[in-house]
N, CA, C and O atoms as CSV, one atom per row, in Angstrom:
chain,resi,resn,atom,element,x,y,z
A,1,UNK,N,N,35.571,-8.643,23.607
A,1,UNK,CA,C,35.440,-8.297,22.207
A,1,UNK,C,C,34.493,-9.285,21.534
A,1,UNK,O,O,34.619,-10.500,21.689
A,2,UNK,N,N,33.560,-8.742,20.797
A,2,UNK,CA,C,32.713,-9.589,19.973
A,2,UNK,C,C,32.912,-9.179,18.518
A,2,UNK,O,O,33.304,-8.049,18.227
A,3,UNK,N,N,32.637,-10.106,17.614
A,3,UNK,CA,C,32.780,-9.788,16.198
A,3,UNK,C,C,31.822,-8.666,15.809
A,3,UNK,O,O,32.139,-7.833,14.960
A,4,UNK,N,N,30.656,-8.652,16.435
A,4,UNK,CA,C,29.669,-7.608,16.148
A,4,UNK,C,C,30.220,-6.239,16.540
A,4,UNK,O,O,30.068,-5.276,15.789
A,5,UNK,N,N,30.854,-6.143,17.702
A,5,UNK,CA,C,31.418,-4.871,18.162
A,5,UNK,C,C,32.541,-4.412,17.239
A,5,UNK,O,O,32.659,-3.221,16.951
A,6,UNK,N,N,33.364,-5.345,16.775
A,6,UNK,CA,C,34.464,-4.991,15.873
A,6,UNK,C,C,33.894,-4.484,14.545
A,6,UNK,O,O,34.344,-3.463,14.026
A,7,UNK,N,N,32.910,-5.191,14.001
A,7,UNK,CA,C,32.299,-4.751,12.733
A,7,UNK,C,C,31.677,-3.368,12.883
A,7,UNK,O,O,31.821,-2.518,12.004
A,8,UNK,N,N,30.987,-3.145,13.995
A,8,UNK,CA,C,30.378,-1.833,14.234
A,8,UNK,C,C,31.418,-0.739,14.361
A,8,UNK,O,O,31.254,0.353,13.817
A,9,UNK,N,N,32.491,-1.035,15.084
A,9,UNK,CA,C,33.560,-0.054,15.261
A,9,UNK,C,C,34.229,0.269,13.930
A,9,UNK,O,O,34.552,1.425,13.657
A,10,UNK,N,N,34.435,-0.751,13.105
A,10,UNK,CA,C,35.045,-0.521,11.792
A,10,UNK,C,C,34.132,0.355,10.941
A,10,UNK,O,O,34.601,1.263,10.256
A,11,UNK,N,N,32.854,0.088,10.982
A,11,UNK,CA,C,31.901,0.895,10.221
A,11,UNK,C,C,31.931,2.357,10.667
A,11,UNK,O,O,31.932,3.268,9.840
A,12,UNK,N,N,31.955,2.566,11.972
A,12,UNK,CA,C,31.997,3.933,12.500
A,12,UNK,C,C,33.331,4.608,12.179
A,12,UNK,O,O,33.374,5.812,11.924
A,13,UNK,N,N,34.409,3.841,12.193
A,13,UNK,CA,C,35.717,4.383,11.844
A,13,UNK,C,C,35.756,4.773,10.362
A,13,UNK,O,O,36.231,5.853,10.011
A,14,UNK,N,N,35.255,3.891,9.503
A,14,UNK,CA,C,35.246,4.179,8.067
A,14,UNK,C,C,34.375,5.392,7.748
A,14,UNK,O,O,34.694,6.165,6.845
A,15,UNK,N,N,33.286,5.559,8.480
A,15,UNK,CA,C,32.403,6.699,8.278
A,15,UNK,C,C,32.914,7.971,8.922
A,15,UNK,O,O,32.256,9.011,8.867
A,16,UNK,N,N,34.079,7.892,9.530
A,16,UNK,CA,C,34.742,9.018,10.194
A,16,UNK,C,C,33.932,9.576,11.356
A,16,UNK,O,O,34.043,10.753,11.701
A,17,UNK,N,N,33.107,8.704,11.959
A,17,UNK,CA,C,32.374,9.087,13.163
A,17,UNK,C,C,33.280,8.964,14.385
A,17,UNK,O,O,33.188,9.758,15.321
A,18,UNK,N,N,34.161,7.953,14.366
A,18,UNK,CA,C,35.089,7.714,15.471
A,18,UNK,C,C,36.531,7.762,14.974
A,18,UNK,O,O,36.818,7.426,13.825
A,19,UNK,N,N,37.429,8.184,15.862
A,19,UNK,CA,C,38.857,8.082,15.579
A,19,UNK,C,C,39.272,6.629,15.784
A,19,UNK,O,O,38.492,5.821,16.287
A,20,UNK,N,N,40.479,6.306,15.403
A,20,UNK,CA,C,40.975,4.952,15.597
A,20,UNK,C,C,40.942,4.576,17.082
A,20,UNK,O,O,40.525,3.473,17.436
A,21,UNK,N,N,41.376,5.484,17.937
A,21,UNK,CA,C,41.387,5.204,19.373
A,21,UNK,C,C,39.976,5.001,19.917
A,21,UNK,O,O,39.744,4.109,20.733
A,22,UNK,N,N,39.047,5.820,19.470
A,22,UNK,CA,C,37.664,5.696,19.917
A,22,UNK,C,C,37.036,4.400,19.416
A,22,UNK,O,O,36.320,3.722,20.155
A,23,UNK,N,N,37.307,4.062,18.161
A,23,UNK,CA,C,36.766,2.830,17.593
A,23,UNK,C,C,37.339,1.613,18.305
A,23,UNK,O,O,36.626,0.641,18.551
A,24,UNK,N,N,38.621,1.667,18.634
A,24,UNK,CA,C,39.248,0.562,19.359
A,24,UNK,C,C,38.568,0.372,20.712
A,24,UNK,O,O,38.262,-0.755,21.102
A,25,UNK,N,N,38.334,1.458,21.420
A,25,UNK,CA,C,37.663,1.379,22.720
A,25,UNK,C,C,36.246,0.827,22.562
A,25,UNK,O,O,35.804,0.019,23.378
A,26,UNK,N,N,35.539,1.254,21.529
A,26,UNK,CA,C,34.185,0.766,21.242
A,26,UNK,C,C,34.195,-0.747,21.046
A,26,UNK,O,O,33.288,-1.450,21.492
A,27,UNK,N,N,35.243,-1.237,20.367
A,27,UNK,CA,C,35.356,-2.670,20.090
A,27,UNK,C,C,35.956,-3.445,21.260
A,27,UNK,O,O,35.968,-4.676,21.247
A,28,UNK,N,N,36.450,-2.737,22.264
A,28,UNK,CA,C,37.067,-3.401,23.404
A,28,UNK,C,C,38.470,-3.905,23.098
A,28,UNK,O,O,38.909,-4.913,23.651
A,29,UNK,N,N,39.170,-3.201,22.217
A,29,UNK,CA,C,40.513,-3.611,21.803
A,29,UNK,C,C,41.516,-2.491,22.039
A,29,UNK,O,O,41.145,-1.325,22.175
A,30,UNK,N,N,42.781,-2.860,22.086
A,30,UNK,CA,C,43.846,-1.874,22.072
A,30,UNK,C,C,43.891,-1.264,20.670
A,30,UNK,O,O,43.555,-1.947,19.703
A,31,UNK,N,N,44.293,-0.009,20.535
A,31,UNK,CA,C,44.353,0.615,19.209
A,31,UNK,C,C,45.172,-0.189,18.194
A,31,UNK,O,O,44.803,-0.255,17.022
A,32,UNK,N,N,46.264,-0.791,18.625
A,32,UNK,CA,C,47.106,-1.577,17.715
A,32,UNK,C,C,46.359,-2.805,17.200
A,32,UNK,O,O,46.469,-3.158,16.026
A,33,UNK,N,N,45.605,-3.449,18.079
A,33,UNK,CA,C,44.833,-4.630,17.678
A,33,UNK,C,C,43.711,-4.234,16.722
A,33,UNK,O,O,43.456,-4.928,15.738
A,34,UNK,N,N,43.049,-3.128,17.009
A,34,UNK,CA,C,41.986,-2.660,16.121
A,34,UNK,C,C,42.555,-2.303,14.752
A,34,UNK,O,O,41.958,-2.627,13.726
A,35,UNK,N,N,43.703,-1.638,14.736
A,35,UNK,CA,C,44.355,-1.296,13.472
A,35,UNK,C,C,44.654,-2.559,12.672
A,35,UNK,O,O,44.514,-2.562,11.449
A,36,UNK,N,N,45.063,-3.623,13.341
A,36,UNK,CA,C,45.322,-4.890,12.669
A,36,UNK,C,C,44.073,-5.453,12.021
A,36,UNK,O,O,44.132,-5.966,10.903
A,37,UNK,N,N,42.939,-5.364,12.709
A,37,UNK,CA,C,41.660,-5.820,12.137
A,37,UNK,C,C,41.344,-5.015,10.873
A,37,UNK,O,O,40.893,-5.570,9.871
A,38,UNK,N,N,41.582,-3.718,10.930
A,38,UNK,CA,C,41.312,-2.867,9.765
A,38,UNK,C,C,42.222,-3.252,8.602
A,38,UNK,O,O,41.760,-3.410,7.472
A,39,UNK,N,N,43.501,-3.400,8.880
A,39,UNK,CA,C,44.452,-3.736,7.809
A,39,UNK,C,C,44.105,-5.069,7.151
A,39,UNK,O,O,44.186,-5.202,5.930
A,40,UNK,N,N,43.721,-6.048,7.955
A,40,UNK,CA,C,43.359,-7.359,7.393
A,40,UNK,C,C,42.143,-7.268,6.474
A,40,UNK,O,O,41.960,-8.107,5.592
A,41,UNK,N,N,41.319,-6.250,6.683
A,41,UNK,CA,C,40.144,-6.055,5.836
A,41,UNK,C,C,40.428,-5.080,4.687
A,41,UNK,O,O,39.525,-4.726,3.930
A,42,UNK,N,N,41.678,-4.654,4.564
A,42,UNK,CA,C,42.061,-3.754,3.479
A,42,UNK,C,C,41.660,-2.312,3.685
A,42,UNK,O,O,41.580,-1.543,2.728
A,43,UNK,N,N,41.405,-1.937,4.940
A,43,UNK,CA,C,40.983,-0.572,5.244
A,43,UNK,C,C,42.221,0.279,5.486
A,43,UNK,O,O,43.077,-0.064,6.302
A,44,UNK,N,N,42.304,1.389,4.768
A,44,UNK,CA,C,43.418,2.316,4.933
A,44,UNK,C,C,43.219,3.095,6.215
A,44,UNK,O,O,42.154,3.669,6.443
A,45,UNK,N,N,44.237,3.115,7.048
A,45,UNK,CA,C,44.161,3.864,8.295
A,45,UNK,C,C,44.434,5.326,8.004
A,45,UNK,O,O,45.347,5.657,7.248
A,46,UNK,N,N,43.649,6.192,8.601
A,46,UNK,CA,C,43.852,7.626,8.389
A,46,UNK,C,C,44.646,8.210,9.554
A,46,UNK,O,O,44.755,7.601,10.618
A,47,UNK,N,N,45.183,9.374,9.337
A,47,UNK,CA,C,45.959,10.068,10.359
A,47,UNK,C,C,45.001,10.858,11.234
A,47,UNK,O,O,44.509,11.913,10.833
A,48,UNK,N,N,44.736,10.344,12.435
A,48,UNK,CA,C,43.809,11.004,13.351
A,48,UNK,C,C,44.496,12.000,14.274
A,48,UNK,O,O,43.846,12.564,15.154
A,49,UNK,N,N,45.777,12.228,14.099
A,49,UNK,CA,C,46.502,13.096,15.021
A,49,UNK,C,C,45.928,14.505,15.063
A,49,UNK,O,O,45.923,15.137,16.120
A,50,UNK,N,N,45.450,15.001,13.941
A,50,UNK,CA,C,44.898,16.348,13.898
A,50,UNK,C,C,43.540,16.472,14.542
A,50,UNK,O,O,43.063,17.588,14.748
A,51,UNK,N,N,42.898,15.363,14.867
A,51,UNK,CA,C,41.555,15.417,15.441
A,51,UNK,C,C,41.534,15.118,16.931
A,51,UNK,O,O,40.465,15.137,17.542
A,52,UNK,N,N,42.670,14.846,17.524
A,52,UNK,CA,C,42.682,14.542,18.963
A,52,UNK,C,C,42.204,15.746,19.749
A,52,UNK,O,O,42.607,16.882,19.497
A,53,UNK,N,N,41.338,15.470,20.704
A,53,UNK,CA,C,40.816,16.522,21.561
A,53,UNK,C,C,39.627,17.254,20.960
A,53,UNK,O,O,39.060,18.140,21.599
A,54,UNK,N,N,39.244,16.899,19.746
A,54,UNK,CA,C,38.094,17.520,19.093
A,54,UNK,C,C,36.939,16.525,19.088
A,54,UNK,O,O,37.163,15.316,19.156
A,55,UNK,N,N,35.718,17.019,19.010
A,55,UNK,CA,C,34.580,16.104,18.940
A,55,UNK,C,C,34.685,15.198,17.723
A,55,UNK,O,O,35.174,15.621,16.675
A,56,UNK,N,N,34.233,13.960,17.850
A,56,UNK,CA,C,34.283,13.017,16.744
A,56,UNK,C,C,33.266,13.356,15.673
A,56,UNK,O,O,33.466,13.034,14.502
A,57,UNK,N,N,32.169,14.009,16.064
A,57,UNK,CA,C,31.112,14.364,15.132
A,57,UNK,C,C,30.928,15.859,15.162
A,57,UNK,O,O,30.712,16.441,16.225
A,58,UNK,N,N,31.011,16.486,14.010
A,58,UNK,CA,C,30.819,17.930,13.932
A,58,UNK,C,C,29.330,18.252,14.019
A,58,UNK,O,O,28.490,17.495,13.532
A,59,UNK,N,N,29.018,19.371,14.637
A,59,UNK,CA,C,27.612,19.795,14.712
A,59,UNK,C,C,27.273,20.617,13.484
A,59,UNK,O,O,28.154,21.138,12.800
A,60,UNK,N,N,25.996,20.720,13.221
A,60,UNK,CA,C,25.539,21.465,12.032
A,60,UNK,C,C,25.651,22.949,12.206
A,60,UNK,O,O,25.307,23.705,11.297
């Protein structure tokens, strides 16, 4: 895990490009650890349960 990877993953998560699980993997963290990084930064976690199995980015 690098701080750069965590910042990038948080940015992609906030932009709704990645789910929490995908962002955690991008950052090299367990989902629980990534969620902790988000909470410490005041980021509200969204409910990604409805998006599991669907593409992270919708096509035009």
